[in-house]
Structures are given as C-alpha cells and as structure tokens.
C-alpha positions, 0 to 999 in steps of 0.5 A, spaced: 664 527 234 668 521 234 663 514 234 667 508 234 665 501 233 667 494 234 665 488 231 668 484 225 670 486 218 666 483 213 666 486 206 669 491 202 664 494 197 668 497 190 671 503 189 667 509 186 670 516 185 666 523 187 664 529 182 671 532 186 676 527 184 675 524 191 675 516 192 669 513 197 670 505 198 665 503 203 666 497 207 662 493 213 662 491 220 658 486 224 657 488 231 652 482 233 655 476 231 651 472 235 644 474 233 640 470 228 639 477 225 646 480 224 647 488 225 651 490 219 655 498 219 656 501 213 663 505 213 665 509 208 673 510 207 673 517 203 679 519 199 683 512 203 684 514 209 685 507 213 688 501 210 683 496 208 687 492 204 691 487 210 684 487 212 680 479 212 673 478 213 672 476 220 678 479 223 675 484 229 676 490 228 675 497 232 673 503 227 673 510 229 668 515 224 665 521 224 659 521 223 655 526 218 648 526 215 644 531 211 637 533 208 635 533 201 629 536 198 627 533 191 624 536 186 618 534 188 618 537 194 620 530 199 625 531 203 630 526 204 636 524 209 642 520 208 648 519 213 654 516 212 660 514 218 667 516 214 672 511 218 678 515 219 681 509 224 682 502 224 685 498 230 685 491 229 685 486 235 691 482 235 691 476 241 699 475 244 700 467 242 698 463 247 704 458 250 701 451 252 703 449 259 706 443 260 704 438 265 709 434 269 707 427 269 712 426 274 711 426 282 712 433 285 719 431 289 719 433 297 727 433 300 731 437 305 733 443 299 725 444 297 722 445 305 720 452 307 724 451 314 
C-alpha cells in the first residue's frame, strides 16, 4: 500500500543503526501549516532509500511511503502497537520563476496598420 502525503518539511532526526546493520533516520513533515495546532507526521528513511541532504526546513515536499505496523506483547502481557511510514520517494515542489509583466506607460498607438479591417 502506498501512502502519499504533501506538506512542509520540518526537520531530520538522528541516524540510528538497527540490529541487522541497516540504518533508520526519521524526518518530520507538517501537513497543516495554517493551524494553531500543526499536524506533524513522522517518516522513516530506512537504509537511506531517499535523499534528505538537499531538504531545508520549510520546503514543500510530497512523500511516498509504505505504512507498516505490528503488535508486540510485553512479558507482563500488555499489548503494544507500533506503526511507521517508510519513505521510498520524495518529490520537491518546484515553482517556475515568475517573469514580471512590464506595463507600458505610453498610450497605445492606433493607426491604419493596427486596425483589423
């Protein structure tokens, strides 16, 4: 299953090594920037599948991820649930440079060569 979420890049967490030698680096995305109480999603960059080095806080990005979750029962018999979103693709939003429209201060000239008939 693919979960795609667009938002504003916030921060990158520390890189941690798993017991099987892989790396996990968490990063955070604000999907509700206009709210008094922002909604922050946590994603995992599992084994450096996506490049986070070019991202800056405030960049608008779209993250494609695979959700995963599992149940773990503690020795005391308490059930705990873990979920994560493993990012596999990041798209940065690019905006084309805006060319300012230059307005002429001279009045438009109408002559015989500009008439449609």
